[in-house]
N, C-alpha and C positions, 0 to 999 in steps of 0.2 A: 719500167718495162711493163707494158700493158698488153693484154691479149687483143689481137686485131680481129678476133672472131668470137661470136657468142655461141657458136655451135657446140652442142654437147659432144663428149667423146663418142666415138663409133662403138656401138654395142657389139659384144661378141656372142656367138651362139653358145650358150652355156649348157653343157651336158653333164650328167653324173660323172662321166670319165674325166672331164676337165676339172670339175670340183675336186675329185679324188687326187688328181695330179697336183693340185694346190693345197691339199690337206684342209679343205674347207667342207664343213658338214652342211647338210641341207638346212638345218636350223640357222647356222651362221650365214648361209647365203640369203635366207629370208631377211636377216638383219641388215645385210648389205643393201638389199633392194629397198628396205625401209629408210636407210640412211641417205641413199642417193635419190630415191624416188624414180628410179629407172634401172634398166639393165646396165651393168658395168661394162667397160671396155676391157680388153685383155690386160692392158697395163694396170688398170684399176683393180682387177681381180688379183693380179700379182702383188700389188701393194697391200691389199687387205690380207693376202696370204701370209706375207712376212710379218706385218704389224700385228696380226692376230695369232701368230704362232706362240707357243709356250715361251720360246726364247725371248721374244720381245714383249709380250703382253702379260706374262705371269698369270694367265687366266685361271689356272688351277690352284695357284698358291697365294695370290694377292690377298684374299680374304683372311688367310691365316697369318700372313706376314704382319698384318696390322697389330698383332698381339706382342710384337717385339718392342722392347724399350728403345727409344731412339734419341732421347734428349738428356743433356747434362749441361752444366755451366761451361764446359769446354767445347761442346759441339757447336761448330759454326755452320756446317751444312750436313744434314742427315740424308736419308734415302731420297732418291728422285733426281739426283744430278749425276754427272759423269763419275764422281768420286765423293766420298765423305770427307769432311774437313774438321779438324779440331785445332783449338788454340793451344800452342805449346809454350807460350811465353816469349819475352824479349822481342815482341813484334812479329814473331814467326807463327805460321800455321802449317799443319801437316795434312796433305791430301793422301788418302790411301784407299785401296779397294782390292777385292779378290774377284776373279772371274774364272769361268771354266772354258776349256776348249776340248771337251771330251770326245765328242763324235768325230770332229775333223782329225783328231790325233789317232784314232783307230784306222780311219780310211787312208790317211797319208801322214804317218807319225812325224816325220821331220818338219814338213810345212805346217801341219796342224799345231804342233807345239810351238814352233817359231812364231807363227802369227798370233798365237795365244799370248806370248810375251809382248809382241808388238802392240796388240790391242790394249792390254792393260796399261802399258806405258803411255799410250795416247790418251787414255782416260785421265791419267795423272797430269800430263803437261797441257791438256786442254783447259785445266783449271788455272794455268799459269804457274804450276809447280814444277820445278826441275826434279826429275826422278832421282832419288837418292839410293834406292836399293830395291831388289826383287827377291822373292823366295818362291818356292814351288812345293805344292803338296801333290805327290804322284802315287797312283795306284796301278799295279800291273798284275797280270796273272803270273803264277809260279813259273820260274825259269829252270826248275829241276823237278823230277817226279817225286822225290822222297818228301813226305809230309812229316814223318816221324822216324827217328832213327835212335832208339834208346840204346845207349852203349852196352847195356847188359843183356840185350836181346840174344837169346840162344838160337841155335839152328832149328830146334824143335818149334820155336815160335814163328819161324819163317822170316822173310825179308822185312825191311822197314815198310811201314804203312805207306801206300801210294796215294797221291791225291786223285788218281783216276784219270788224269789227262793224257791224251794221246801225244805221240812224238810230234805230230803236225802242230798241235796247239802249243806245245812247249816251244817249238821253233818260232811260231808266230809271236809268242810272248817275248822271246828274245829280240826279235826284229822290232817290235813296238818299243821295248825298253831302250834299245840302242838308238832308234830313230828319234824318239822323244827327247832323250838327253842331249843328243847331238843338235837337235833343232833348238832347244832352249839355249845351249851354249853358243851356237852360231849367232843367234840373233842378239842375245844379251851382250856377248863379248864385242861384237862389231858395233853395236849401238853405244857401248861404253857405260854400262850400269853394273854395279857389283851385284852378284848373286850371293846371298848370305846363307844359302842352304835351304832347309825346310824339312820335309819328311818324305820318305819313300817306303811304301809297304807293298807286300805281295799276298794275294789271296786268290783261290781258284775262281771266285765269282767275278773277278775283273778280267778274266780271259775273254777276249772278244769285246770288252767294254772298259778300256783303261780310263782312268780319271787324271786329267791334267788341269790342275787349279793353280793359277798364277796370282801372286800377291805382290803388289807394288806400293811404294811409298815415296812421296816427294815433298819438297819444302817450297813454300810460297810466303811472301810477306802478307801479313794479316790484312792490309788495306789494298792489296793488289790482286785479289782473287777475281777470276772471270767465270761467267756462267753461260750455259747453253740456252740462251734466251734471246729471241729476236725482238727488236723494237725499232720504232722510227719509220713511219710510213714513207716509202720512197727510197729508203736506204738500200744500197746495193748488196746483193748476196754474192759472195765471191768463193769460188772453188779454188783450193790450193793443194799442192802436193803432186802425187803420182798421177799418171794418166789412167783412165778407166778402161778395163778389159772385161773379158767374159768370165774371169775366175770368181768363184764364190757365189754365183747366181743361185738363189734359193738356199744359201748356206744357213740362214736362220731357221728355215723350215726343216732342213735336214737335221739340225740340232734339236728339233722338237719331235723327233720320231725315234722309235726303237729300231734296231738293226735287224734286217731280215736277209734272206738269201739275195745275193747280188748287191748288198750295200757297199761293198768295196769298189764297185764300179762307179761310185759317185765322186770320184776324184775331181771332176770339174767343179763340184760344189765346195772344194777346199781352196781357201785363198793362198796366194803365193806372196811371201814377204820379201822385203828388201831392207835390211837393217841400216844400210848406209843411207838410203833415201830417207828413212825415218830419222836418222841423226840430223840430216839437213832440215827436215821438217820441224824437228824439235827446236833447233836454234832459230829458225826463221819465225816460228810461232812465238817463242819467248821474246824475240826482238820486237815483233810487231805489237805485242801486248805491253811492252815497256813504255811508260809515259815519256814523251819527248821533253826537251827543255822548254819549260813554260807552257806546256800543253798536255792534254791527255792522250792516251792511245787512240788511234783511229778505229779500233775494234769495239763494237757494241756487244757482240755475242759470238760464241765459237763452239762448235761441236765436232767431235770425231765422226767420220763416216765408218762406223763399225758394222754391227749386225744390221742388215737391211740397207746399208749404204746411204745413198742420197735420199732414199725414202724416209728412213728413220730420222736422220738429221734434219731434213726439211720439215716434216710435220711436227716433230717434237719441239724444235726451236720455236716454231710458230705457236704451238699450243701453250708453251710456257709463258710466252709474251702476250697471248691473247690477240695475236695478229695472224696473217697468212703469208705464205711465200708463193710467188709465181716463178717457176723455173723454165728457162728456155734451153732445152737440151742440145740445141744446135751449137752452143758454145762450150759444151763439156769437153775437155781434153780427152781424146780417145787414143788408145794404142792399137786398136783393131778397127777394121773397116766395116761399114754397113751395120753398125750396131743399132738396134731398135730402141725405142723408148722403154719398152719392157726390160730389155737387157741393161740399159744404163741405170734405170731406177733400182734394179734389184742386184746389180753387181756389188760384190763386197771386195773389190780390189783394195789393197792395203795402202797405208801411208797417205791418206787423204783427209782433208778437213773442209768444213763448210763455215765460212765467216759471214757475219753481218758487219759492214763497215759504215762509218758516217758518210753520208752523201757529200761529195766534194773532196773527200780525202782518199779516194781510191788510189791515186798515184803513189801515195806513201806506202800503201800495201804492196802495190806492184813492184816498187823499187826494192823493197826488202826481200821479197821472194825471188826477184830476178838476181839479186846479189847472191842468193844461196842456190841458184840454178834450178829453181822450181817453177812449175806452172802456177799462174794466178790469173783466173779469168772470171769476169762478171757473168754469172749464169742465171741471175734472177733479181727480183725486187721484193721488198717487204710491202705487202698490201694490207688494206684495212679489213677485208673479209677474212675471217679465220678459216682459210681453206688452203689446201695444197693443190695448186694448179700447175699442170705440166704441159708445156708446149714442145712440139717437135716438127720441124719443117712446115710451120704455119698451121699445124693442126693441134687442137686441144686433145691430148692423149689421156689426161686424168684431171678431174676436178672434184675433190673430195673434202668434206668438212674435217678439219683437224681433230675435232672432238671424237668423231667416230673411229679414228685410228688410234687414239690415245686413251683418254679417260672413259670413253664409252665403248671400248673394246670389250669383248665378252668377259664376264667374271663368273666362274663356275664354283658353286659350293658343292663339290662332288661328294657322293656318298662316302662316308667314313665307316669302315668296317671295324673289325678287331684284329689285332696282331698278337700272336703268341708264337715265339720261335719254336720250331719243332725239335727241341732238344730237352732232355730230362732236367729237372730242377736239381736232383741230387746225383752224385757220381755213381757209376756202376760199382757193384760190390767188388769186382776184381781190381778196380782202380784203388779202392780203399785198402785192399790187402797189399797191393804193390807199394803204396805209399808207406806202409808200416815196415816194409822190408829194409834191411841195410842197403844203402846205395853209395855209389861212388859220386859224391857231390862235386868233386873237382871235374870229373868227366861230364856231369850234368851241366855245369857252368860253361864248359867249353862248347858243348852242343848248343846251348842257348846263345852264346856269343856268336856262333857261326850261323845261326838261323837267319833267314832272309830279312825278317823284320827288325832284328837287333844288330846284325853285323855292321861293320864299318862301311859307310856309303862313300868312301873316299873316291872310288871309281867314278861316281856320279859328280860330286862337287869339285873334284880337281879339274874337271873340264870347264868349270866356270871361273871367270875372273872375279875374285871377291874383294880385290883391293883397289880397283880403278876408282878414280875421284879422290882417293886418299882420305876418305871419311870413316873407313871401317875400323872399329875398335875390337869387335868380336865377330868372327865370321862363321863359316860352316864348321860343324862339330860342337859349337857352343850350345847352351840351352836356348839362347835367343840371339838373333843378330843385333849388334849394337853399333850405332853410328854417332859420330860427333856432329854437332851443329857449329860449323866454323864461325868464329867471331863471338861465340858465347861459351859459357861453361857447360851448357846443356848437352844432353844426348838423347837419342831415341832408341828404343828397343822394339823389336818385332819378332813374333813367334807364331808358328802354326801348330795345330793339333787336331786330331780326329781319329776315332777308332771305330771303323765300320762293324767289326765283329761285336763290339760291345753294344752298338746301336741295334744290331740285328737281334741281340738277346733282349734288349730293353731300350727302345728308341729314346724315350724321355731321359732316362738315367744316363745312357750313353752320350747323348747330346750335352747334358750337364757336365759330364766329365771332359768333353772336348773344350768347353769354355774354361773350366777350372784348370785343366792342364796347360792350355796356351797361356792363361794368365799367370799360372805358377812358374812357367818357364821364364816369363818376363820378370816376375818378382825375384827369381833366383839371381838375376843380374843386378838387382838393387833398384830397378826401375819400377815406377808405380803404374800398373795397368790402368788405362783411362778410357779406352774405346775399342770397339771390335768391328770386324766385317766378317760375313759368313758366306760360304758357298755350299748350297744344299744339293747334294747329288743323290737322286732317288730314281726309282724305277717308273713304271707306267702308272700315272695318276688315275687312269680310268679303272684301275683295280682298287676296290675299297680297302683292301688290306695295305696297299701301298700308301693310300691317303691317310690311313691310320698311322703308319710310320712317320709320314711327313708332319702331320698335325702334332703328334706326341713329341717329335724332335723339336719342333718350333716352341712348344710349351717348355721343354727342358732348357733350350737356349734362353728363352725369355726369363725364366726363373733364375738361372745361374748368372746371366748378364746383369740383371737387376741387383742381385745380391752382392756382386763383386764390383759394381759401379762401372761397368764397361758397356755403355749403350751401343747398339748396332747402328752404324752410320750408313750402311748399304751393303751391297754384295751381289749375289747371283743365285738363281735357282736353275738347276740342270735336271730335267726330268726325262723320262723315256730312256733311261740308261739300262736297256735290256737288249739282249741278243737272242733271237729265235725264242722269245718268250721267257728267257731266264734272266732275272734281274740281279743287279749288284746288291751288296749289303747297303742298307740305308747309311749314307756317309756324309753327315754334315761336317764341314771343315771350318774351323774358326781361326781367324787371324786376329791377334791382339797387338795393340800398340801401347807402349809405355813410355814414360818420361823420366829421365835422369836429371836431377838438378845439377849434379856434378859428375860429368862423364868420366872423370879420372878415378872415380870410386866404383866404376863398373866391376862387378864380381865375376870372375871366370868360373867355369864349371869344373875344371880339373884341379887336382891337388897341386899346390904351388911350392911347398917346401917340406922338408923332412922335419919330424918332431912336432907337427901340429896335432891338436886334439881333433878327433872325428866325432861328430855328434849327429845322432838321428833325431830329427824333429818329426813329430807325427800327431795327427788328430787322434781322437779317442772314440768318437761316436761311430766311426766307420769300422772299428775293430772289435765289435761285439762277437764273441766266440762262435755263436751259432751261424753267423754269416760268413765265416772264413772259408769253409769248404765249398760253399756254393760260389763264392766269388773267385775261388781258385780255378773253377772250371772254365772261366773266361780268359785265363792267363796264357801267355806264350809257353809256359812250361807244360800246361795241359795239352796244348796243341802240338808242340814240338816233341816233347819227351814221352807223353802218354798217348798221343794220337787220338784224342777224343775231346769232346766239348760238352759242358753241362752248365747248369746254374744260371747266373746273372752277373752283370758287372758288379764290382765292389760298391758297397753303400757309400754315399757321399753326403756330408753335411756341409753344404756350401756356405751357409750363413754364419756358422760358427767355426768349425774346424778349418775350412779352407780359407775363409777371410782372415782368421787370426794368424794362420801360418804365413800367408802372404804379407800381412801387415808387419809381422815380426821380422821376416826376411828383409823387408825394405828398411825397417828401423835399424836393424843391426848393420846393414850395409852403410847407411848414412853415418853411423857412428864409427865406421871403419873397422869393425870387429871381424868381419867375415873375410877369410882368405880364399874360400871357394864355396860354391853352393850348387848342388845338382838335384834335379827333380828325380824322384823315384817313380818309375813308370814301367815300361816293358821289361820283364825279367826280374822285377823286384829289387830288393836291397842289394843282393849279391852282384847283380849286373850293374847297378848304379855305382857301387864301389869299384868294381873292376874297370869300368869305363873312365872313372875319375882319375885312375892312375896314368891315363894317357892325355896328352902326348909327351909329357915330361918324364914318364917312366919312374914315377915315385910310388913305391910300394906301400902296403898298409898291413897292419896287424889288428884284426877286429875280433871282438868276442861279443856275441849277441845273447849269451846265456842268461845274463842278469837284467835284461831289459824290463824295467818297471814291474818287478814281481809283486809290488804292493798295490798295483793298479788293477782293481777287480774287473775292469772291462777290457783290459789288454789281453788279446789272444796269446801274446807271446809269453804270458805268465802261466799258461796252461801246461802242466808237465807232460801231457801226452800229445801235445801239438806236434804233428810230423815235421821234421826239420825242413822239408821242402816248402811247407807253408810259411816258414819263417824266412828262409833264404830267398825264395823265388815268387812269393805271392805279390800281387800288384795292388796293394792297399792304396786307397786314395789319400790325398793330403799329407804327403811325406816328402821330406827333403833331407839330403845328407850334406852337412856343412863342415868346414874345417876352420879352426881359429887358433890363436896362440893359447897354449895350455893354461896360462894365467887368467884367461878370460872364460874358460870353459864353465866353471862353476856359476859365474854370473849369468851366462847365457842360459844354462839349464834352469836356473832359478827364475829368471824373468819370463821365460816362455810359458804361457798360460796353459799349455796342453801337456804333451809328453815329450820331454827332451832328455836324452840319455847319452852320456859319453860312452862310445862303443869301441874306441881304439885310438891308435896313433898312426901317423904317416911315417914313411921312411923305408929304406932298404930297396932291394930289387926283387922282392917276392911279395906274394899276396897270401894272407892267411885269414880266413873267416871261420870262426868256431860257433857252434851252438850245441851245448851239451857235449855228447860224444861225437856228433857230426862235425866234419871239418872240410873246408876247401883250402888247399895249400899247394903252392908251387911257384916256380920262378915266373916273373911277369911275362917274359918272352914266351914261355910255354903256354901259359893260360890265355894270353891275348893274341897269339898267332892265328887261331881260327877266326877270331873277330876281324882281324886286319886283312885276312887273305880270302875269306869265304866268297864274297861277291865276285871279286876279280878272277878267282880261280874257276868259279862256275862259268863265267863268261868266256874265259880262255878255253876251258874244256869244250864248251859248245862250239866255239870257232874251229877248234882242232877237229872235232867230229864232223863238222860241215865240210871242211876241206877234204877229209878222208872219204866222205860220202860222195 
């Protein structure tokens, strides 16, 4: 298909207002003029607008992302493709990636979240990988006013500390939570991919700016991977999938701006998903990529039409192949009338793909997509000139060098300021005094278990189908999702972690913790962590302090990922997460993938039988006494029970403590010695033990009084250490494991750091002692707040709305 006219696109009258509407600066417009050598058309201006947006170009973060480790012997495809790929053995490879859909999920929670799932799934099967599982990392504003409710609070002290949010904001947070969860469930369940859980957290800073990060993983034969690369001059470019509408126009640009007054009116910028259409698209794409009898697949290259739609798929496929694409929009399937070239190029209608096929084999493609009831139309040709040329009704609407849209897009080395969280390093004197007083630690544990960040998220994950495809070994509620690779002994584990509050206090250390925790969760199952993907959720990069957060977090991820052997194979950067100038916590979320050589040896998180020995495994460098109290200020206990925040995240020795802990967990698992293993994180040891009693209802009798009293660096040996710091502090590099009593001494001896038998499993009660302090009660009584808190809060909200 060749242009029948050499005429340049019709220039548009460019005004400051028009540039502002397209989020293009005066400096960037000058670069456009230089790249084109003329005034752009309106369609060209729109194309530059989306391709130079933060969402597509990473113009503020790309210079920093280069510091991330991206290679290992297992990495087949690193950053730059639709998804990262690693070799998992037995001829199989794993494609995986995490993406954000934050801004759309605020404007239209159901569709925003649903299309976030749809988009990440397309990234996976575009590589010819069948999606095996998804997980989600979700952040919302509080859904209740109480931030702290100390059980011993007297009337003289007044009511529980409020988070200061209005009833209107609380209602909005409820609406967003319910819409997002329902959207994720609706899309994933209809598509037929298991959701293995993830993490759901609540903090005031996410009111008005929720985070919806979707993590997907799929399997592909190592020698059957497809890439988003165009080649073969004269090869046809084929549009397949759903018809194009006006939904999602400028969606990428919207995702690159902070929210202001009136942002909720941008619903037309939010895409509308159809999971049943996507299921058809999946099967058709996998079939067309499958080699035929005695011949190869007719497909040369393939890319999802995600952010920026036809624009990004067209110019990126051409740029990767060093060729160009000429598109004729007259042939684009449309579901609306009188669509302009501008609208068709910028539409982000869902469930669409762009293919490059071998010339002469077009009918093979048409036949397969017709079989699945999908549109398949030739809309262009591969050309030698490395340009994106767009025709519509015989007119050249755009003619742009690919390079100017991709590799030559703006790259900003924005000013990096300094970041210091506006919180004290040491606790207030009154908090110290309160910690010294006798407390009802059983009541404290119940309050923590009921808190929004720790409570059972069953209301969320029970809406997801976690067993479809019959590959799930461990699903929601486990430390990590575990799936079998059918036809082999192998399995895959996947986990998510991120703590925005810790990154707010110390971006680098908080980001290191995210890598370490996600990898630790994978290691608790017995899988070896081998690779990572990250989603970097931050505020406005034009503010030097935000760039400081981003740069420091990337340094933290780089250091921890290198130390743990988990290179970053790709991911996503989501900036401008601000509403009316108020930013979110810096929130890097890490997804880790691990490999199990024998999936039948996958270790569960919960206690499995009565009479087992309970052992605490812990690093030592992170437990230096002087750091305890400062680290305690970043804990859920400090937030929920004390109503204040201070200090910094717990110290972390990722090269020694963390790496040794994970190695040991994997080694003991392979030897079949572990009956259960759970990460110690939110809420500390007491919460980890309490949660491990579920779902089987196996109690425990634990005594922490004698933990390594000979270890001079152990804080737990200090006689004046407040019991709260032992029971509820969130030290790094810790795990609670159970084993046969006959193996306990061997395990404690072989672990190179600190391993202490702290109790036994059994009964229907939970007892945890530390000196004179004790937690004690029937499991039903202690765990009831944990199991009912979230659902009860949502029920109360619904009831109040009805009464109102």
